[in-house]
PQR file with spaces between the fields and no chain letter, atoms N, CA, C, O and H, PARSE charges and radii, in Angstrom:
ATOM       1  N    UNK     1       0.921   -1.351   -0.157 -0.4000 1.5000
ATOM       2  CA   UNK     1       0.232    0.146   -0.086 -0.0000 2.0000
ATOM       3  C    UNK     1       0.983    1.205    0.141  0.5500 1.7000
ATOM       4  O    UNK     1       1.944    1.245    0.909 -0.5500 1.4000
ATOM       5  N    UNK     2       0.441    2.336   -0.711 -0.4000 1.5000
ATOM       6  CA   UNK     2       1.038    3.749   -0.328 -0.0000 2.0000
ATOM       7  C    UNK     2       0.971    4.103    1.205  0.5500 1.7000
ATOM       8  O    UNK     2       1.075    5.319    1.045 -0.5500 1.4000
ATOM       9  H    UNK     2      -0.340    2.303   -1.335  0.4000 1.0000
ATOM      10  N    UNK     3       0.908    4.009    2.090 -0.4000 1.5000
ATOM      11  CA   UNK     3       2.010    3.843    3.267 -0.0000 2.0000
ATOM      12  C    UNK     3       2.526    3.079    3.303  0.5500 1.7000
ATOM      13  O    UNK     3       3.728    3.316    3.429 -0.5500 1.4000
ATOM      14  H    UNK     3       0.823    3.021    2.220  0.4000 1.0000
ATOM      15  N    UNK     4       2.281    2.161    3.258 -0.4000 1.5000
ATOM      16  CA   UNK     4       4.016    1.170    4.141 -0.0000 2.0000
ATOM      17  C    UNK     4       5.049    1.942    2.963  0.5500 1.7000
ATOM      18  O    UNK     4       6.026    2.475    3.490 -0.5500 1.4000
ATOM      19  H    UNK     4       1.305    1.969    3.156  0.4000 1.0000
ATOM      20  N    UNK     5       4.959    2.105    1.148 -0.4000 1.5000
ATOM      21  CA   UNK     5       6.023    2.539    0.791 -0.0000 2.0000
ATOM      22  C    UNK     5       6.362    3.955    1.613  0.5500 1.7000
ATOM      23  O    UNK     5       7.511    4.306    1.881 -0.5500 1.4000
ATOM      24  H    UNK     5       4.166    1.672    0.720  0.4000 1.0000
ATOM      25  N    UNK     6       5.152    4.711    1.966 -0.4000 1.5000
ATOM      26  CA   UNK     6       6.110    5.984    2.247 -0.0000 2.0000
ATOM      27  C    UNK     6       7.399    5.745    3.163  0.5500 1.7000
ATOM      28  O    UNK     6       8.497    6.300    3.125 -0.5500 1.4000
ATOM      29  H    UNK     6       4.218    4.426    1.748  0.4000 1.0000
ATOM      30  N    UNK     7       6.776    4.469    4.223 -0.4000 1.5000
ATOM      31  CA   UNK     7       7.680    4.692    5.733 -0.0000 2.0000
ATOM      32  C    UNK     7       8.904    3.654    4.923  0.5500 1.7000
ATOM      33  O    UNK     7       9.651    3.180    5.779 -0.5500 1.4000
ATOM      34  H    UNK     7       5.884    4.018    4.254  0.4000 1.0000
ATOM      35  N    UNK     8       9.212    3.276    3.737 -0.4000 1.5000
ATOM      36  CA   UNK     8      10.525    2.860    3.537 -0.0000 2.0000
ATOM      37  C    UNK     8      11.400    3.521    2.593  0.5500 1.7000
ATOM      38  O    UNK     8      11.145    3.848    1.434 -0.5500 1.4000
ATOM      39  H    UNK     8       8.605    3.660    3.041  0.4000 1.0000
ATOM      40  N    UNK     9      12.510    3.677    3.281 -0.4000 1.5000
ATOM      41  CA   UNK     9      13.297    5.181    2.938 -0.0000 2.0000
ATOM      42  C    UNK     9      14.672    3.899    2.380  0.5500 1.7000
ATOM      43  O    UNK     9      15.322    3.197    3.155 -0.5500 1.4000
ATOM      44  H    UNK     9      12.717    3.412    4.222  0.4000 1.0000
ATOM      45  N    UNK    10      14.779    3.918    1.031 -0.4000 1.5000
ATOM      46  CA   UNK    10      15.804    3.814    0.648 -0.0000 2.0000
ATOM      47  C    UNK    10      16.892    4.361    0.287  0.5500 1.7000
ATOM      48  O    UNK    10      16.842    4.667   -0.904 -0.5500 1.4000
ATOM      49  H    UNK    10      14.250    4.488    0.402  0.4000 1.0000
ATOM      50  N    UNK    11      18.281    4.739    0.996 -0.4000 1.5000
ATOM      51  CA   UNK    11      19.429    4.697    0.597 -0.0000 2.0000
ATOM      52  C    UNK    11      19.980    4.788   -0.686  0.5500 1.7000
ATOM      53  O    UNK    11      20.696    3.809   -0.896 -0.5500 1.4000
ATOM      54  H    UNK    11      18.322    4.491    1.963  0.4000 1.0000
ATOM      55  N    UNK    12      19.933    5.654   -1.737 -0.4000 1.5000
ATOM      56  CA   UNK    12      20.845    5.296   -3.211 -0.0000 2.0000
ATOM      57  C    UNK    12      22.153    4.667   -3.011  0.5500 1.7000
ATOM      58  O    UNK    12      22.433    3.825   -3.864 -0.5500 1.4000
ATOM      59  H    UNK    12      19.351    6.450   -1.566  0.4000 1.0000
ATOM      60  N    UNK    13      22.929    4.848   -2.188 -0.4000 1.5000
ATOM      61  CA   UNK    13      24.581    4.647   -1.922 -0.0000 2.0000
ATOM      62  C    UNK    13      24.877    3.026   -1.646  0.5500 1.7000
ATOM      63  O    UNK    13      25.436    2.133   -2.283 -0.5500 1.4000
ATOM      64  H    UNK    13      22.701    5.531   -1.495  0.4000 1.0000
ATOM      65  N    UNK    14      24.073    3.143   -0.105 -0.4000 1.5000
ATOM      66  CA   UNK    14      23.454    1.776    0.466 -0.0000 2.0000
ATOM      67  C    UNK    14      22.978    0.658   -0.556  0.5500 1.7000
ATOM      68  O    UNK    14      23.400   -0.467   -0.824 -0.5500 1.4000
ATOM      69  H    UNK    14      23.618    3.868    0.412  0.4000 1.0000
ATOM      70  N    UNK    15      21.882    1.464   -1.033 -0.4000 1.5000
ATOM      71  CA   UNK    15      21.504   -0.084   -2.432 -0.0000 2.0000
ATOM      72  C    UNK    15      22.194   -0.540   -3.008  0.5500 1.7000
ATOM      73  O    UNK    15      22.515   -1.728   -3.022 -0.5500 1.4000
ATOM      74  H    UNK    15      21.539    2.378   -0.815  0.4000 1.0000
ATOM      75  N    UNK    16      22.801    0.823   -3.973 -0.4000 1.5000
ATOM      76  CA   UNK    16      24.393   -0.312   -4.511 -0.0000 2.0000
ATOM      77  C    UNK    16      25.224   -0.868   -3.699  0.5500 1.7000
ATOM      78  O    UNK    16      25.679   -2.000   -3.865 -0.5500 1.4000
ATOM      79  H    UNK    16      22.540    1.789   -3.962  0.4000 1.0000
ATOM      80  N    UNK    17      25.466   -0.188   -2.840 -0.4000 1.5000
ATOM      81  CA   UNK    17      26.956   -1.035   -2.269 -0.0000 2.0000
ATOM      82  C    UNK    17      26.331   -2.035   -1.941  0.5500 1.7000
ATOM      83  O    UNK    17      27.026   -2.944   -2.396 -0.5500 1.4000
ATOM      84  H    UNK    17      25.096    0.731   -2.705  0.4000 1.0000
ATOM      85  N    UNK    18      25.348   -2.552   -1.378 -0.4000 1.5000
ATOM      86  CA   UNK    18      24.619   -4.142   -1.494 -0.0000 2.0000
ATOM      87  C    UNK    18      24.495   -4.641   -2.534  0.5500 1.7000
ATOM      88  O    UNK    18      25.188   -5.658   -2.548 -0.5500 1.4000
ATOM      89  H    UNK    18      24.784   -1.814   -1.008  0.4000 1.0000
ATOM      90  N    UNK    19      23.960   -4.491   -3.497 -0.4000 1.5000
ATOM      91  CA   UNK    19      23.645   -5.000   -4.441 -0.0000 2.0000
ATOM      92  C    UNK    19      25.008   -5.826   -5.249  0.5500 1.7000
ATOM      93  O    UNK    19      24.924   -6.863   -5.906 -0.5500 1.4000
ATOM      94  H    UNK    19      23.398   -3.665   -3.486  0.4000 1.0000
ATOM      95  N    UNK    20      26.299   -4.984   -4.960 -0.4000 1.5000
ATOM      96  CA   UNK    20      27.651   -4.748   -5.919 -0.0000 2.0000
ATOM      97  C    UNK    20      27.677   -5.931   -4.596  0.5500 1.7000
ATOM      98  O    UNK    20      27.663   -7.073   -5.054 -0.5500 1.4000
ATOM      99  H    UNK    20      26.367   -4.141   -4.427  0.4000 1.0000
ATOM     100  N    UNK    21      27.695   -5.908   -3.843 -0.4000 1.5000
ATOM     101  CA   UNK    21      28.482   -6.707   -2.272 -0.0000 2.0000
ATOM     102  C    UNK    21      27.579   -8.168   -2.931  0.5500 1.7000
ATOM     103  O    UNK    21      28.148   -9.167   -3.371 -0.5500 1.4000
ATOM     104  H    UNK    21      27.706   -4.980   -3.470  0.4000 1.0000
ATOM     105  N    UNK    22      26.631   -8.048   -2.886 -0.4000 1.5000
ATOM     106  CA   UNK    22      25.505   -9.622   -3.029 -0.0000 2.0000
ATOM     107  C    UNK    22      25.635  -10.546   -4.605  0.5500 1.7000
ATOM     108  O    UNK    22      25.309  -11.696   -4.898 -0.5500 1.4000
ATOM     109  H    UNK    22      26.169   -7.237   -2.528  0.4000 1.0000
ATOM     110  N    UNK    23      26.316   -9.344   -5.454 -0.4000 1.5000
ATOM     111  CA   UNK    23      26.307   -9.848   -7.053 -0.0000 2.0000
ATOM     112  C    UNK    23      27.848  -10.464   -6.905  0.5500 1.7000
ATOM     113  O    UNK    23      28.130  -11.607   -7.265 -0.5500 1.4000
ATOM     114  H    UNK    23      26.581   -8.410   -5.215  0.4000 1.0000
ATOM     115  N    UNK    24      28.831   -9.504   -6.300 -0.4000 1.5000
ATOM     116  CA   UNK    24      30.368  -10.903   -5.341 -0.0000 2.0000
ATOM     117  C    UNK    24      30.302  -11.610   -5.223  0.5500 1.7000
ATOM     118  O    UNK    24      30.817  -12.451   -5.960 -0.5500 1.4000
ATOM     119  H    UNK    24      28.602   -8.576   -6.007  0.4000 1.0000
ATOM     120  N    UNK    25      29.743  -11.830   -4.386 -0.4000 1.5000
ATOM     121  CA   UNK    25      29.204  -13.186   -3.619 -0.0000 2.0000
ATOM     122  C    UNK    25      28.762  -14.006   -4.697  0.5500 1.7000
ATOM     123  O    UNK    25      29.576  -14.900   -4.931 -0.5500 1.4000
ATOM     124  H    UNK    25      29.325  -11.147   -3.787  0.4000 1.0000
ATOM     125  N    UNK    26      27.922  -14.016   -5.318 -0.4000 1.5000
ATOM     126  CA   UNK    26      27.179  -14.389   -6.288 -0.0000 2.0000
ATOM     127  C    UNK    26      28.415  -15.163   -7.377  0.5500 1.7000
ATOM     128  O    UNK    26      28.452  -16.354   -7.683 -0.5500 1.4000
ATOM     129  H    UNK    26      27.261  -13.290   -5.128  0.4000 1.0000
ATOM     130  N    UNK    27      29.129  -14.341   -7.709 -0.4000 1.5000
ATOM     131  CA   UNK    27      30.288  -14.450   -8.572 -0.0000 2.0000
ATOM     132  C    UNK    27      31.540  -15.319   -8.303  0.5500 1.7000
ATOM     133  O    UNK    27      32.176  -16.038   -9.074 -0.5500 1.4000
ATOM     134  H    UNK    27      29.099  -13.373   -7.460  0.4000 1.0000
ATOM     135  N    UNK    28      31.709  -15.055   -7.023 -0.4000 1.5000
ATOM     136  CA   UNK    28      32.732  -15.916   -6.029 -0.0000 2.0000
ATOM     137  C    UNK    28      32.378  -17.703   -5.722  0.5500 1.7000
ATOM     138  O    UNK    28      33.091  -18.684   -5.929 -0.5500 1.4000
ATOM     139  H    UNK    28      31.192  -14.472   -6.396  0.4000 1.0000
ATOM     140  N    UNK    29      31.022  -17.600   -5.170 -0.4000 1.5000
ATOM     141  CA   UNK    29      30.915  -19.174   -5.726 -0.0000 2.0000
ATOM     142  C    UNK    29      30.586  -19.797   -6.711  0.5500 1.7000
ATOM     143  O    UNK    29      30.536  -21.023   -6.619 -0.5500 1.4000
ATOM     144  H    UNK    29      30.442  -16.803   -5.002  0.4000 1.0000
ATOM     145  N    UNK    30      30.301  -19.232   -7.797 -0.4000 1.5000
ATOM     146  CA   UNK    30      30.645  -19.483   -9.553 -0.0000 2.0000
ATOM     147  C    UNK    30      31.895  -19.977   -9.543  0.5500 1.7000
ATOM     148  O    UNK    30      32.015  -21.154   -9.882 -0.5500 1.4000
ATOM     149  H    UNK    30      30.341  -18.236   -7.872  0.4000 1.0000
ATOM     150  N    UNK    31      33.180  -19.169   -9.137 -0.4000 1.5000
ATOM     151  CA   UNK    31      34.523  -19.454   -9.245 -0.0000 2.0000
ATOM     152  C    UNK    31      35.135  -20.514   -8.401  0.5500 1.7000
ATOM     153  O    UNK    31      36.157  -21.102   -8.755 -0.5500 1.4000
ATOM     154  H    UNK    31      33.083  -18.213   -8.861  0.4000 1.0000
ATOM     155  N    UNK    32      34.456  -20.783   -7.183 -0.4000 1.5000
ATOM     156  CA   UNK    32      34.643  -21.502   -6.107 -0.0000 2.0000
ATOM     157  C    UNK    32      34.016  -22.905   -6.514  0.5500 1.7000
ATOM     158  O    UNK    32      34.637  -23.814   -5.961 -0.5500 1.4000
ATOM     159  H    UNK    32      33.626  -20.306   -6.895  0.4000 1.0000
ATOM     160  N    UNK    33      32.999  -23.345   -7.293 -0.4000 1.5000
ATOM     161  CA   UNK    33      32.214  -24.406   -8.020 -0.0000 2.0000
ATOM     162  C    UNK    33      32.857  -24.478   -8.890  0.5500 1.7000
ATOM     163  O    UNK    33      33.577  -25.448   -8.651 -0.5500 1.4000
ATOM     164  H    UNK    33      32.494  -22.608   -7.742  0.4000 1.0000
ATOM     165  N    UNK    34      33.240  -23.898  -10.260 -0.4000 1.5000
ATOM     166  CA   UNK    34      34.174  -24.135  -11.270 -0.0000 2.0000
ATOM     167  C    UNK    34      35.836  -24.640  -10.872  0.5500 1.7000
ATOM     168  O    UNK    34      36.519  -25.242  -11.702 -0.5500 1.4000
ATOM     169  H    UNK    34      32.655  -23.110  -10.455  0.4000 1.0000
ATOM     170  N    UNK    35      36.233  -24.370   -9.793 -0.4000 1.5000
ATOM     171  CA   UNK    35      36.985  -24.402   -9.399 -0.0000 2.0000
ATOM     172  C    UNK    35      37.868  -25.893   -8.298  0.5500 1.7000
ATOM     173  O    UNK    35      38.987  -26.311   -8.002 -0.5500 1.4000
ATOM     174  H    UNK    35      35.679  -23.881   -9.120  0.4000 1.0000
ATOM     175  N    UNK    36      36.483  -26.165   -8.075 -0.4000 1.5000
ATOM     176  CA   UNK    36      36.703  -27.717   -7.050 -0.0000 2.0000
ATOM     177  C    UNK    36      35.581  -28.487   -8.269  0.5500 1.7000
ATOM     178  O    UNK    36      35.797  -29.685   -8.089 -0.5500 1.4000
ATOM     179  H    UNK    36      35.573  -25.825   -8.315  0.4000 1.0000
ATOM     180  N    UNK    37      35.002  -28.424   -8.879 -0.4000 1.5000
ATOM     181  CA   UNK    37      33.884  -29.041   -9.290 -0.0000 2.0000
ATOM     182  C    UNK    37      34.631  -30.528  -10.158  0.5500 1.7000
ATOM     183  O    UNK    37      35.683  -30.559  -10.797 -0.5500 1.4000
ATOM     184  H    UNK    37      34.827  -27.450   -9.025  0.4000 1.0000
ATOM     185  N    UNK    38      33.655  -31.651   -9.889 -0.4000 1.5000
ATOM     186  CA   UNK    38      34.247  -33.066  -10.687 -0.0000 2.0000
ATOM     187  C    UNK    38      33.530  -33.726  -12.162  0.5500 1.7000
ATOM     188  O    UNK    38      33.824  -34.678  -12.885 -0.5500 1.4000
ATOM     189  H    UNK    38      32.801  -31.626   -9.370  0.4000 1.0000
ATOM     190  N    UNK    39      32.196  -32.447  -12.185 -0.4000 1.5000
ATOM     191  CA   UNK    39      31.147  -32.803  -12.976 -0.0000 2.0000
ATOM     192  C    UNK    39      32.186  -31.880  -14.242  0.5500 1.7000
ATOM     193  O    UNK    39      32.697  -30.784  -14.011 -0.5500 1.4000
ATOM     194  H    UNK    39      31.957  -31.673  -11.598  0.4000 1.0000
ATOM     195  N    UNK    40      32.330  -32.739  -15.727 -0.4000 1.5000
ATOM     196  CA   UNK    40      32.872  -31.960  -16.619 -0.0000 2.0000
ATOM     197  C    UNK    40      32.091  -30.570  -17.285  0.5500 1.7000
ATOM     198  O    UNK    40      32.542  -29.522  -17.746 -0.5500 1.4000
ATOM     199  H    UNK    40      31.915  -33.629  -15.915  0.4000 1.0000
ATOM     200  N    UNK    41      30.226  -31.274  -17.036 -0.4000 1.5000
ATOM     201  CA   UNK    41      29.695  -30.138  -17.619 -0.0000 2.0000
ATOM     202  C    UNK    41      29.479  -28.709  -16.517  0.5500 1.7000
ATOM     203  O    UNK    41      28.691  -27.767  -16.604 -0.5500 1.4000
ATOM     204  H    UNK    41      29.859  -32.126  -16.661  0.4000 1.0000
ATOM     205  N    UNK    42      30.649  -29.059  -15.380 -0.4000 1.5000
ATOM     206  CA   UNK    42      30.554  -27.391  -15.054 -0.0000 2.0000
ATOM     207  C    UNK    42      31.539  -27.364  -15.029  0.5500 1.7000
ATOM     208  O    UNK    42      31.685  -26.147  -14.914 -0.5500 1.4000
ATOM     209  H    UNK    42      31.289  -29.824  -15.309  0.4000 1.0000
ATOM     210  N    UNK    43      32.990  -27.957  -15.049 -0.4000 1.5000
ATOM     211  CA   UNK    43      34.511  -27.920  -15.201 -0.0000 2.0000
ATOM     212  C    UNK    43      34.577  -27.373  -16.477  0.5500 1.7000
ATOM     213  O    UNK    43      34.828  -26.170  -16.549 -0.5500 1.4000
ATOM     214  H    UNK    43      32.871  -28.945  -15.142  0.4000 1.0000
ATOM     215  N    UNK    44      34.372  -28.122  -17.686 -0.4000 1.5000
ATOM     216  CA   UNK    44      34.620  -27.825  -18.450 -0.0000 2.0000
ATOM     217  C    UNK    44      33.669  -26.982  -19.611  0.5500 1.7000
ATOM     218  O    UNK    44      34.095  -26.591  -20.698 -0.5500 1.4000
ATOM     219  H    UNK    44      34.169  -29.099  -17.627  0.4000 1.0000
ATOM     220  N    UNK    45      33.117  -26.913  -19.406 -0.4000 1.5000
ATOM     221  CA   UNK    45      31.330  -26.736  -19.973 -0.0000 2.0000
ATOM     222  C    UNK    45      30.670  -25.213  -19.520  0.5500 1.7000
ATOM     223  O    UNK    45      29.886  -24.514  -20.161 -0.5500 1.4000
ATOM     224  H    UNK    45      32.771  -27.232  -18.524  0.4000 1.0000
ATOM     225  N    UNK    46      31.214  -24.996  -18.328 -0.4000 1.5000
ATOM     226  CA   UNK    46      30.669  -23.964  -17.825 -0.0000 2.0000
ATOM     227  C    UNK    46      29.303  -23.885  -17.386  0.5500 1.7000
ATOM     228  O    UNK    46      28.757  -22.832  -17.057 -0.5500 1.4000
ATOM     229  H    UNK    46      31.851  -25.565  -17.807  0.4000 1.0000
ATOM     230  N    UNK    47      28.610  -25.334  -17.390 -0.4000 1.5000
ATOM     231  CA   UNK    47      27.080  -24.864  -17.549 -0.0000 2.0000
ATOM     232  C    UNK    47      26.405  -25.634  -16.294  0.5500 1.7000
ATOM     233  O    UNK    47      25.892  -26.680  -15.897 -0.5500 1.4000
ATOM     234  H    UNK    47      29.054  -26.189  -17.658  0.4000 1.0000
ATOM     235  N    UNK    48      26.909  -23.939  -15.884 -0.4000 1.5000
ATOM     236  CA   UNK    48      25.898  -23.638  -14.004 -0.0000 2.0000
ATOM     237  C    UNK    48      25.972  -21.825  -14.150  0.5500 1.7000
ATOM     238  O    UNK    48      26.483  -20.918  -14.807 -0.5500 1.4000
ATOM     239  H    UNK    48      27.326  -23.089  -16.207  0.4000 1.0000
ATOM     240  N    UNK    49      24.863  -22.173  -12.770 -0.4000 1.5000
ATOM     241  CA   UNK    49      24.882  -20.879  -12.169 -0.0000 2.0000
ATOM     242  C    UNK    49      24.268  -20.481  -10.396  0.5500 1.7000
ATOM     243  O    UNK    49      23.704  -21.207   -9.577 -0.5500 1.4000
ATOM     244  H    UNK    49      24.448  -22.910  -12.237  0.4000 1.0000
ATOM     245  N    UNK    50      24.691  -19.014  -10.323 -0.4000 1.5000
ATOM     246  CA   UNK    50      25.211  -19.374   -8.978 -0.0000 2.0000
ATOM     247  C    UNK    50      24.192  -18.169   -8.837  0.5500 1.7000
ATOM     248  O    UNK    50      24.140  -17.236   -9.637 -0.5500 1.4000
ATOM     249  H    UNK    50      25.149  -18.424  -10.987  0.4000 1.0000
ATOM     250  N    UNK    51      23.330  -18.317   -7.637 -0.4000 1.5000
ATOM     251  CA   UNK    51      22.548  -16.855   -7.184 -0.0000 2.0000
ATOM     252  C    UNK    51      22.316  -16.870   -5.660  0.5500 1.7000
ATOM     253  O    UNK    51      22.892  -17.607   -4.859 -0.5500 1.4000
ATOM     254  H    UNK    51      23.372  -19.075   -6.986  0.4000 1.0000
ATOM     255  N    UNK    52      21.496  -16.054   -5.421 -0.4000 1.5000
ATOM     256  CA   UNK    52      20.954  -15.762   -4.181 -0.0000 2.0000
ATOM     257  C    UNK    52      20.068  -14.955   -3.758  0.5500 1.7000
ATOM     258  O    UNK    52      19.944  -13.741   -3.921 -0.5500 1.4000
ATOM     259  H    UNK    52      21.028  -15.455   -6.072  0.4000 1.0000
ATOM     260  N    UNK    53      18.944  -16.338   -2.736 -0.4000 1.5000
ATOM     261  CA   UNK    53      18.454  -15.891   -2.720 -0.0000 2.0000
ATOM     262  C    UNK    53      17.451  -15.441   -0.920  0.5500 1.7000
ATOM     263  O    UNK    53      17.781  -16.099    0.067 -0.5500 1.4000
ATOM     264  H    UNK    53      19.045  -17.324   -2.604  0.4000 1.0000
ATOM     265  N    UNK    54      16.760  -14.760   -0.824 -0.4000 1.5000
ATOM     266  CA   UNK    54      15.970  -14.116    0.382 -0.0000 2.0000
ATOM     267  C    UNK    54      15.478  -15.034    0.890  0.5500 1.7000
ATOM     268  O    UNK    54      15.373  -16.130    0.339 -0.5500 1.4000
ATOM     269  H    UNK    54      16.492  -14.225   -1.625  0.4000 1.0000
ATOM     270  N    UNK    55      14.967  -14.691    2.363 -0.4000 1.5000
ATOM     271  CA   UNK    55      14.789  -16.153    2.994 -0.0000 2.0000
ATOM     272  C    UNK    55      13.001  -16.824    2.277  0.5500 1.7000
ATOM     273  O    UNK    55      12.302  -17.810    2.511 -0.5500 1.4000
ATOM     274  H    UNK    55      15.052  -13.801    2.811  0.4000 1.0000
ATOM     275  N    UNK    56      12.879  -15.375    1.166 -0.4000 1.5000
ATOM     276  CA   UNK    56      10.693  -16.004    1.207 -0.0000 2.0000
ATOM     277  C    UNK    56      11.114  -16.501   -0.441  0.5500 1.7000
ATOM     278  O    UNK    56      10.267  -16.161   -1.267 -0.5500 1.4000
ATOM     279  H    UNK    56      13.447  -14.574    0.975  0.4000 1.0000
ATOM     280  N    UNK    57      12.443  -17.339   -1.059 -0.4000 1.5000
ATOM     281  CA   UNK    57      12.815  -17.586   -2.368 -0.0000 2.0000
ATOM     282  C    UNK    57      12.567  -16.642   -3.248  0.5500 1.7000
ATOM     283  O    UNK    57      12.154  -17.091   -4.318 -0.5500 1.4000
ATOM     284  H    UNK    57      13.131  -17.615   -0.388  0.4000 1.0000
ATOM     285  N    UNK    58      12.718  -14.907   -3.163 -0.4000 1.5000
ATOM     286  CA   UNK    58      12.938  -13.896   -3.634 -0.0000 2.0000
ATOM     287  C    UNK    58      15.016  -14.028   -4.149  0.5500 1.7000
ATOM     288  O    UNK    58      16.132  -14.205   -3.660 -0.5500 1.4000
ATOM     289  H    UNK    58      13.054  -14.543   -2.294  0.4000 1.0000
ATOM     290  N    UNK    59      14.190  -13.744   -5.620 -0.4000 1.5000
ATOM     291  CA   UNK    59      16.022  -13.809   -6.579 -0.0000 2.0000
ATOM     292  C    UNK    59      16.680  -12.430   -5.733  0.5500 1.7000
ATOM     293  O    UNK    59      15.971  -11.460   -5.463 -0.5500 1.4000
ATOM     294  H    UNK    59      13.284  -13.601   -6.017  0.4000 1.0000
ATOM     295  N    UNK    60      18.257  -12.516   -5.336 -0.4000 1.5000
ATOM     296  CA   UNK    60      18.324  -11.189   -4.457 -0.0000 2.0000
ATOM     297  C    UNK    60      19.414  -10.476   -5.589  0.5500 1.7000
ATOM     298  O    UNK    60      19.365   -9.307   -5.972 -0.5500 1.4000
ATOM     299  H    UNK    60      18.833  -13.303   -5.555  0.4000 1.0000
ATOM     300  N    UNK    61      20.686  -11.812   -6.127 -0.4000 1.5000
ATOM     301  CA   UNK    61      21.604  -11.546   -7.100 -0.0000 2.0000
ATOM     302  C    UNK    61      22.189  -12.874   -7.552  0.5500 1.7000
ATOM     303  O    UNK    61      22.958  -13.623   -6.950 -0.5500 1.4000
ATOM     304  H    UNK    61      20.726  -12.762   -5.816  0.4000 1.0000
ATOM     305  N    UNK    62      21.707  -12.972   -8.608 -0.4000 1.5000
ATOM     306  CA   UNK    62      22.179  -13.653   -9.938 -0.0000 2.0000
ATOM     307  C    UNK    62      23.913  -13.538  -10.635  0.5500 1.7000
ATOM     308  O    UNK    62      24.386  -12.528  -11.157 -0.5500 1.4000
ATOM     309  H    UNK    62      21.082  -12.363   -9.097  0.4000 1.0000
ATOM     310  N    UNK    63      24.473  -14.598  -10.489 -0.4000 1.5000
ATOM     311  CA   UNK    63      25.561  -14.748  -11.426 -0.0000 2.0000
ATOM     312  C    UNK    63      25.838  -14.556  -12.565  0.5500 1.7000
ATOM     313  O    UNK    63      25.546  -15.643  -13.064 -0.5500 1.4000
ATOM     314  H    UNK    63      24.088  -15.418  -10.065  0.4000 1.0000
ATOM     315  N    UNK    64      26.315  -13.747  -13.604 -0.4000 1.5000
ATOM     316  CA   UNK    64      26.105  -13.970  -14.616 -0.0000 2.0000
ATOM     317  C    UNK    64      27.035  -15.297  -15.654  0.5500 1.7000
ATOM     318  O    UNK    64      26.723  -15.490  -16.829 -0.5500 1.4000
ATOM     319  H    UNK    64      26.552  -12.864  -13.198  0.4000 1.0000
């Protein structure tokens, strides 16, 4: 509702910082997975994806 939206104040600088942090975490997950994988699909074909989700299952960050 509009009343709830007015209560939420988003600092654009903090939003950008956390977005970059979460993206970096997802990218690091992919690097570790690639480095430690046994599967050919992961190690050679890079056929995987890494992402972070909130407790409700909503996507927070997804590594390309």
